[in-house]
KELOMAR-51243 format. One record per residue (C-alpha): residue number from 1; residue in one letter; x, z, y. Coordinates in steps of 0.1 Angstrom, whole numbers, padded with zeros to 4 digits. Layout:
N
+-----+---+-------+-------+-------+
|   k | r |    xx |    zz |    yy |
+-----+---+-------+-------+-------+
| NUM | a |     X |     Z |     Y |
...
+-----+---+-------+-------+-------+
//
This chain:
371
+-----+---+-------+-------+-------+
|   k | r |    xx |    zz |    yy |
+-----+---+-------+-------+-------+
|   1 | m | -1283 |  0224 | -1000 |
|   2 | s | -1293 |  0255 | -0981 |
|   3 | h | -1285 |  0291 | -0990 |
|   4 | d | -1321 |  0298 | -1001 |
|   5 | d | -1321 |  0267 | -1024 |
|   6 | s | -1289 |  0279 | -1041 |
|   7 | e | -1303 |  0313 | -1049 |
|   8 | a | -1335 |  0297 | -1061 |
|   9 | n | -1316 |  0276 | -1086 |
|  10 | g | -1297 |  0307 | -1100 |
|  11 | k | -1263 |  0297 | -1086 |
|  12 | r | -1241 |  0318 | -1065 |
|  13 | p | -1229 |  0300 | -1034 |
|  14 | g | -1191 |  0292 | -1032 |
|  15 | f | -1184 |  0291 | -1070 |
|  16 | l | -1181 |  0262 | -1094 |
|  17 | s | -1211 |  0254 | -1116 |
|  18 | t | -1210 |  0265 | -1153 |
|  19 | a | -1212 |  0229 | -1165 |
|  20 | y | -1182 |  0218 | -1144 |
|  21 | s | -1161 |  0247 | -1158 |
|  22 | r | -1171 |  0238 | -1194 |
|  23 | r | -1160 |  0203 | -1189 |
|  24 | l | -1126 |  0213 | -1174 |
|  25 | f | -1117 |  0238 | -1201 |
|  26 | g | -1130 |  0214 | -1228 |
|  27 | l | -1105 |  0188 | -1216 |
|  28 | l | -1076 |  0213 | -1216 |
|  29 | f | -1085 |  0223 | -1251 |
|  30 | v | -1085 |  0187 | -1263 |
|  31 | a | -1052 |  0181 | -1246 |
|  32 | l | -1036 |  0211 | -1263 |
|  33 | a | -1051 |  0202 | -1297 |
|  34 | v | -1036 |  0167 | -1293 |
|  35 | a | -1002 |  0181 | -1283 |
|  36 | f | -1001 |  0205 | -1313 |
|  37 | g | -1012 |  0177 | -1336 |
|  38 | v | -0985 |  0154 | -1324 |
|  39 | r | -0959 |  0182 | -1326 |
|  40 | a | -0969 |  0189 | -1362 |
|  41 | a | -0967 |  0152 | -1371 |
|  42 | l | -0933 |  0147 | -1355 |
|  43 | k | -0917 |  0180 | -1365 |
|  44 | p | -0890 |  0176 | -1391 |
|  45 | a | -0896 |  0193 | -1424 |
|  46 | t | -0864 |  0214 | -1422 |
|  47 | y | -0868 |  0224 | -1386 |
|  48 | g | -0864 |  0261 | -1382 |
|  49 | q | -0849 |  0266 | -1417 |
|  50 | y | -0818 |  0283 | -1402 |
|  51 | g | -0826 |  0284 | -1365 |
|  52 | s | -0840 |  0262 | -1337 |
|  53 | y | -0827 |  0230 | -1352 |
|  54 | r | -0830 |  0208 | -1382 |
|  55 | g | -0816 |  0224 | -1414 |
|  56 | a | -0808 |  0190 | -1427 |
|  57 | a | -0786 |  0183 | -1396 |
|  58 | i | -0758 |  0203 | -1413 |
|  59 | e | -0756 |  0179 | -1442 |
|  60 | d | -0760 |  0149 | -1419 |
|  61 | e | -0729 |  0160 | -1399 |
|  62 | r | -0710 |  0168 | -1431 |
|  63 | s | -0716 |  0133 | -1445 |
|  64 | r | -0702 |  0116 | -1414 |
|  65 | t | -0666 |  0103 | -1414 |
|  66 | p | -0648 |  0120 | -1385 |
|  67 | a | -0631 |  0097 | -1359 |
|  68 | l | -0601 |  0121 | -1360 |
|  69 | q | -0586 |  0124 | -1395 |
|  70 | g | -0560 |  0152 | -1389 |
|  71 | k | -0523 |  0151 | -1396 |
|  72 | a | -0527 |  0162 | -1432 |
|  73 | t | -0544 |  0128 | -1438 |
|  74 | c | -0515 |  0110 | -1421 |
|  75 | a | -0490 |  0129 | -1443 |
|  76 | k | -0504 |  0113 | -1475 |
|  77 | c | -0489 |  0079 | -1465 |
|  78 | h | -0463 |  0088 | -1439 |
|  79 | a | -0444 |  0116 | -1456 |
|  80 | s | -0410 |  0109 | -1439 |
|  81 | e | -0425 |  0109 | -1404 |
|  82 | f | -0446 |  0140 | -1412 |
|  83 | d | -0415 |  0159 | -1424 |
|  84 | k | -0397 |  0151 | -1391 |
|  85 | h | -0427 |  0159 | -1370 |
|  86 | d | -0434 |  0192 | -1388 |
|  87 | k | -0400 |  0207 | -1382 |
|  88 | d | -0395 |  0197 | -1345 |
|  89 | v | -0411 |  0209 | -1313 |
|  90 | h | -0441 |  0185 | -1316 |
|  91 | l | -0453 |  0202 | -1347 |
|  92 | n | -0485 |  0215 | -1330 |
|  93 | v | -0493 |  0180 | -1316 |
|  94 | e | -0517 |  0160 | -1338 |
|  95 | c | -0506 |  0125 | -1347 |
|  96 | e | -0538 |  0111 | -1332 |
|  97 | s | -0530 |  0127 | -1298 |
|  98 | c | -0505 |  0098 | -1294 |
|  99 | h | -0517 |  0072 | -1319 |
| 100 | g | -0554 |  0074 | -1312 |
| 101 | p | -0584 |  0080 | -1336 |
| 102 | g | -0574 |  0071 | -1372 |
| 103 | k | -0608 |  0065 | -1387 |
| 104 | a | -0607 |  0027 | -1388 |
| 105 | h | -0570 |  0028 | -1399 |
| 106 | v | -0577 |  0051 | -1429 |
| 107 | q | -0607 |  0030 | -1439 |
| 108 | a | -0588 | -0002 | -1437 |
| 109 | r | -0559 |  0012 | -1458 |
| 110 | e | -0582 |  0026 | -1484 |
| 111 | a | -0599 | -0007 | -1487 |
| 112 | k | -0565 | -0025 | -1490 |
| 113 | a | -0574 | -0046 | -1460 |
| 114 | p | -0548 | -0068 | -1442 |
| 115 | a | -0522 | -0048 | -1423 |
| 116 | t | -0534 | -0061 | -1390 |
| 117 | q | -0569 | -0046 | -1396 |
| 118 | g | -0573 | -0010 | -1383 |
| 119 | k | -0537 | -0011 | -1369 |
| 120 | l | -0529 |  0020 | -1348 |
| 121 | f | -0513 |  0020 | -1314 |
| 122 | t | -0476 |  0028 | -1320 |
| 123 | e | -0457 |  0016 | -1289 |
| 124 | l | -0460 |  0044 | -1264 |
| 125 | g | -0453 |  0036 | -1227 |
| 126 | p | -0442 |  0061 | -1201 |
| 127 | d | -0478 |  0067 | -1190 |
| 128 | q | -0488 |  0079 | -1225 |
| 129 | c | -0459 |  0104 | -1226 |
| 130 | l | -0464 |  0115 | -1191 |
| 131 | r | -0499 |  0127 | -1198 |
| 132 | c | -0482 |  0158 | -1211 |
| 133 | h | -0447 |  0156 | -1196 |
| 134 | r | -0453 |  0146 | -1160 |
| 135 | k | -0440 |  0173 | -1136 |
| 136 | t | -0468 |  0188 | -1116 |
| 137 | a | -0472 |  0221 | -1097 |
| 138 | a | -0498 |  0233 | -1122 |
| 139 | r | -0475 |  0230 | -1153 |
| 140 | p | -0451 |  0259 | -1160 |
| 141 | a | -0413 |  0253 | -1158 |
| 142 | l | -0408 |  0262 | -1194 |
| 143 | h | -0429 |  0232 | -1205 |
| 144 | p | -0407 |  0201 | -1206 |
| 145 | t | -0418 |  0180 | -1177 |
| 146 | i | -0400 |  0154 | -1156 |
| 147 | d | -0402 |  0135 | -1123 |
| 148 | r | -0398 |  0100 | -1137 |
| 149 | t | -0378 |  0086 | -1108 |
| 150 | e | -0355 |  0116 | -1108 |
| 151 | h | -0351 |  0117 | -1145 |
| 152 | y | -0342 |  0080 | -1148 |
| 153 | a | -0317 |  0083 | -1119 |
| 154 | f | -0300 |  0114 | -1134 |
| 155 | r | -0296 |  0096 | -1168 |
| 156 | g | -0285 |  0063 | -1152 |
| 157 | v | -0315 |  0043 | -1164 |
| 158 | n | -0316 |  0012 | -1142 |
| 159 | d | -0349 | -0003 | -1155 |
| 160 | p | -0380 |  0017 | -1144 |
| 161 | a | -0401 |  0000 | -1171 |
| 162 | t | -0379 |  0015 | -1199 |
| 163 | p | -0401 |  0032 | -1225 |
| 164 | c | -0394 |  0069 | -1233 |
| 165 | q | -0390 |  0059 | -1270 |
| 166 | s | -0358 |  0041 | -1261 |
| 167 | c | -0341 |  0075 | -1261 |
| 168 | h | -0366 |  0100 | -1274 |
| 169 | s | -0383 |  0100 | -1308 |
| 170 | p | -0419 |  0113 | -1306 |
| 171 | h | -0416 |  0125 | -1343 |
| 172 | e | -0385 |  0146 | -1336 |
| 173 | p | -0380 |  0149 | -1299 |
| 174 | l | -0349 |  0172 | -1302 |
| 175 | f | -0336 |  0160 | -1335 |
| 176 | l | -0336 |  0195 | -1348 |
| 177 | e | -0319 |  0200 | -1381 |
| 178 | r | -0340 |  0230 | -1391 |
| 179 | k | -0376 |  0240 | -1385 |
| 180 | v | -0387 |  0253 | -1351 |
| 181 | t | -0399 |  0285 | -1368 |
| 182 | d | -0364 |  0291 | -1382 |
| 183 | a | -0348 |  0292 | -1347 |
| 184 | r | -0338 |  0326 | -1334 |
| 185 | m | -0361 |  0346 | -1312 |
| 186 | h | -0352 |  0349 | -1275 |
| 187 | p | -0366 |  0370 | -1246 |
| 188 | l | -0388 |  0352 | -1222 |
| 189 | i | -0369 |  0334 | -1195 |
| 190 | h | -0381 |  0332 | -1159 |
| 191 | p | -0368 |  0300 | -1144 |
| 192 | c | -0366 |  0296 | -1106 |
| 193 | a | -0385 |  0264 | -1111 |
| 194 | d | -0416 |  0285 | -1119 |
| 195 | c | -0420 |  0289 | -1082 |
| 196 | h | -0395 |  0265 | -1066 |
| 197 | l | -0400 |  0228 | -1074 |
| 198 | d | -0372 |  0216 | -1050 |
| 199 | r | -0339 |  0214 | -1068 |
| 200 | e | -0320 |  0222 | -1035 |
| 201 | t | -0338 |  0255 | -1033 |
| 202 | l | -0326 |  0264 | -1068 |
| 203 | k | -0290 |  0262 | -1056 |
| 204 | k | -0293 |  0288 | -1029 |
| 205 | p | -0284 |  0325 | -1034 |
| 206 | l | -0312 |  0350 | -1039 |
| 207 | p | -0323 |  0366 | -1006 |
| 208 | a | -0325 |  0403 | -1002 |
| 209 | g | -0356 |  0418 | -1017 |
| 210 | h | -0362 |  0389 | -1040 |
| 211 | v | -0383 |  0396 | -1071 |
| 212 | v | -0362 |  0404 | -1102 |
| 213 | t | -0360 |  0375 | -1126 |
| 214 | f | -0345 |  0371 | -1160 |
| 215 | q | -0322 |  0341 | -1163 |
| 216 | c | -0294 |  0329 | -1186 |
| 217 | q | -0265 |  0343 | -1165 |
| 218 | d | -0279 |  0378 | -1167 |
| 219 | c | -0269 |  0381 | -1204 |
| 220 | h | -0244 |  0352 | -1207 |
| 221 | k | -0223 |  0360 | -1176 |
| 222 | e | -0190 |  0348 | -1190 |
| 223 | i | -0204 |  0315 | -1203 |
| 224 | a | -0222 |  0308 | -1170 |
| 225 | k | -0190 |  0314 | -1150 |
| 226 | d | -0170 |  0292 | -1173 |
| 227 | a | -0197 |  0265 | -1174 |
| 228 | a | -0195 |  0263 | -1136 |
| 229 | t | -0159 |  0250 | -1138 |
| 230 | k | -0167 |  0222 | -1164 |
| 231 | k | -0180 |  0187 | -1161 |
| 232 | h | -0215 |  0197 | -1172 |
| 233 | t | -0219 |  0221 | -1143 |
| 234 | g | -0248 |  0201 | -1129 |
| 235 | v | -0268 |  0204 | -1161 |
| 236 | d | -0292 |  0233 | -1165 |
| 237 | c | -0286 |  0255 | -1195 |
| 238 | s | -0321 |  0248 | -1207 |
| 239 | t | -0314 |  0210 | -1208 |
| 240 | c | -0294 |  0215 | -1239 |
| 241 | h | -0306 |  0249 | -1251 |
| 242 | i | -0343 |  0241 | -1251 |
| 243 | f | -0365 |  0272 | -1249 |
| 244 | r | -0399 |  0271 | -1265 |
| 245 | k | -0424 |  0298 | -1254 |
| 246 | d | -0443 |  0315 | -1283 |
| 247 | s | -0459 |  0343 | -1263 |
| 248 | d | -0460 |  0360 | -1229 |
| 249 | f | -0429 |  0380 | -1240 |
| 250 | s | -0407 |  0358 | -1261 |
| 251 | g | -0400 |  0324 | -1276 |
| 252 | r | -0374 |  0305 | -1295 |
| 253 | i | -0343 |  0288 | -1283 |
| 254 | f | -0324 |  0260 | -1300 |
| 255 | k | -0287 |  0257 | -1305 |
| 256 | n | -0287 |  0221 | -1316 |
| 257 | g | -0255 |  0206 | -1330 |
| 258 | n | -0271 |  0172 | -1341 |
| 259 | p | -0250 |  0144 | -1325 |
| 260 | r | -0283 |  0124 | -1320 |
| 261 | f | -0293 |  0151 | -1295 |
| 262 | c | -0262 |  0145 | -1274 |
| 263 | l | -0266 |  0107 | -1277 |
| 264 | m | -0300 |  0108 | -1259 |
| 265 | c | -0279 |  0110 | -1227 |
| 266 | h | -0245 |  0097 | -1239 |
| 267 | e | -0253 |  0066 | -1260 |
| 268 | k | -0246 |  0032 | -1244 |
| 269 | k | -0278 |  0012 | -1239 |
| 270 | p | -0285 | -0020 | -1221 |
| 271 | f | -0307 | -0002 | -1195 |
| 272 | k | -0281 |  0024 | -1186 |
| 273 | t | -0258 |  0020 | -1157 |
| 274 | q | -0221 |  0020 | -1167 |
| 275 | g | -0200 |  0047 | -1151 |
| 276 | k | -0229 |  0070 | -1142 |
| 277 | i | -0222 |  0093 | -1172 |
| 278 | p | -0198 |  0089 | -1201 |
| 279 | l | -0213 |  0066 | -1227 |
| 280 | i | -0203 |  0056 | -1263 |
| 281 | e | -0215 |  0029 | -1286 |
| 282 | g | -0225 |  0052 | -1313 |
| 283 | f | -0214 |  0085 | -1329 |
| 284 | k | -0200 |  0070 | -1361 |
| 285 | q | -0180 |  0044 | -1343 |
| 286 | h | -0167 |  0070 | -1318 |
| 287 | v | -0156 |  0093 | -1346 |
| 288 | e | -0138 |  0064 | -1364 |
| 289 | e | -0119 |  0056 | -1332 |
| 290 | m | -0110 |  0092 | -1323 |
| 291 | a | -0103 |  0108 | -1356 |
| 292 | a | -0066 |  0114 | -1364 |
| 293 | d | -0073 |  0118 | -1401 |
| 294 | e | -0101 |  0119 | -1426 |
| 295 | s | -0107 |  0157 | -1420 |
| 296 | e | -0116 |  0150 | -1384 |
| 297 | k | -0144 |  0125 | -1394 |
| 298 | t | -0166 |  0154 | -1402 |
| 299 | k | -0165 |  0168 | -1367 |
| 300 | r | -0194 |  0168 | -1344 |
| 301 | c | -0197 |  0165 | -1306 |
| 302 | a | -0194 |  0202 | -1299 |
| 303 | d | -0163 |  0206 | -1321 |
| 304 | c | -0142 |  0186 | -1296 |
| 305 | h | -0162 |  0187 | -1263 |
| 306 | l | -0178 |  0221 | -1261 |
| 307 | e | -0149 |  0240 | -1246 |
| 308 | e | -0135 |  0210 | -1227 |
| 309 | k | -0166 |  0197 | -1211 |
| 310 | i | -0194 |  0223 | -1213 |
| 311 | h | -0184 |  0259 | -1218 |
| 312 | g | -0162 |  0281 | -1239 |
| 313 | h | -0172 |  0301 | -1269 |
| 314 | q | -0191 |  0333 | -1260 |
| 315 | d | -0170 |  0357 | -1281 |
| 316 | a | -0137 |  0343 | -1268 |
| 317 | l | -0148 |  0344 | -1232 |
| 318 | r | -0159 |  0380 | -1235 |
| 319 | a | -0126 |  0389 | -1251 |
| 320 | a | -0108 |  0373 | -1222 |
| 321 | a | -0130 |  0391 | -1197 |
| 322 | l | -0122 |  0425 | -1213 |
| 323 | q | -0085 |  0417 | -1216 |
| 324 | p | -0064 |  0443 | -1197 |
| 325 | p | -0043 |  0430 | -1167 |
| 326 | a | -0010 |  0439 | -1185 |
| 327 | a | -0019 |  0413 | -1212 |
| 328 | v | -0019 |  0385 | -1187 |
| 329 | s |  0014 |  0368 | -1180 |
| 330 | p |  0026 |  0365 | -1144 |
| 331 | t |  0024 |  0327 | -1147 |
| 332 | d | -0012 |  0328 | -1157 |
| 333 | a | -0020 |  0354 | -1131 |
| 334 | k | -0007 |  0332 | -1103 |
| 335 | a | -0022 |  0299 | -1116 |
| 336 | p | -0046 |  0284 | -1091 |
| 337 | e | -0082 |  0280 | -1102 |
| 338 | t | -0086 |  0243 | -1094 |
| 339 | g | -0114 |  0236 | -1118 |
| 340 | d | -0093 |  0207 | -1133 |
| 341 | d | -0095 |  0203 | -1170 |
| 342 | k | -0057 |  0208 | -1174 |
| 343 | s | -0053 |  0239 | -1153 |
| 344 | d | -0084 |  0260 | -1159 |
| 345 | k | -0079 |  0267 | -1197 |
| 346 | l | -0086 |  0304 | -1205 |
| 347 | a | -0059 |  0325 | -1220 |
| 348 | v | -0077 |  0330 | -1253 |
| 349 | d | -0072 |  0319 | -1288 |
| 350 | p | -0107 |  0308 | -1301 |
| 351 | a | -0091 |  0292 | -1332 |
| 352 | g | -0078 |  0325 | -1343 |
| 353 | t | -0042 |  0314 | -1348 |
| 354 | k | -0027 |  0347 | -1336 |
| 355 | a | -0047 |  0365 | -1362 |
| 356 | g | -0032 |  0344 | -1390 |
| 357 | g | -0059 |  0317 | -1390 |
| 358 | k | -0054 |  0280 | -1390 |
| 359 | a | -0057 |  0260 | -1358 |
| 360 | a | -0084 |  0233 | -1358 |
| 361 | p | -0069 |  0198 | -1358 |
| 362 | t | -0070 |  0181 | -1325 |
| 363 | a | -0073 |  0144 | -1315 |
| 364 | p | -0041 |  0125 | -1308 |
| 365 | a | -0028 |  0128 | -1273 |
| 366 | t | -0029 |  0090 | -1269 |
| 367 | k | -0066 |  0089 | -1272 |
| 368 | e | -0091 |  0102 | -1247 |
| 369 | a | -0122 |  0119 | -1261 |
| 370 | t | -0155 |  0108 | -1245 |
| 371 | p | -0186 |  0130 | -1246 |
+-----+---+-------+-------+-------+
//
């Protein structure tokens, strides 16, 4: 069509015709109308009631049975386990973190179904425990972590497949006799292992200009010095005196006298190598064998072995450190510091016999105490 023909027909050259535009916008209008119609038909009645979601969704979620039941639900049937768990260091760990979701288990018990139905996973292997307790560079030193090979070698465990539960109880890992929240507050400790993972590095003296750290020996100098001469010298303070961090400034430390805590290392088990560390058959049997009379049967491990194998009492050690030179006999002053149990006894009187107190009964000389 020529330029003259276009002008003769009333159409400007280069633009769409009016009819074509009407058809295009008509189709768009129909498409939008269909879209809004479909949206109106499919839109839930409660949509937008509280926000950009279904108002009824709140009730839908509320009516669902959660897969995780929470430890308060577990306590209804497992009161004894809950009491142990709630006083020890796992108190903030939910039961289902180890046992798995309890929905099917709770439903089966409420329906009085057979015990095999809805049974929870109870036998924990090392892999389950190491999800939280495997030593990695990313985990702080104050969190209890282990290198499995090193841990088993130190404890004399000769079977690498030995489950952690053979020595540790997940419900009461430290066998605490009182609640964690009742333990005394303690300033935050800065272990060398926060930065140095190699144990050999930890034994080296601090170089000049090293950053100031706060460690056990800074406050308990006498105890640390005495402990270095005893048979537990290779055991870190925090192995027995577990520190639990509560904040960036402080935490709680446990002075645990429960014999079951000592027996985690010193109880004779089929998977432990004999001669690696002193082992006993059981605490009750050991006390029966070692007690000189009935009064000694109430003693605990620390009553006999603390000063002999681990370290002396803090007050007695400090008193000895403050003792003037004139109070030390010439014999004691010249005695060599051999580190032997029979020659390194401190010239102190922890039993208080010089002050008029009664000396604690000791085991017969014919029997040898075993830690």
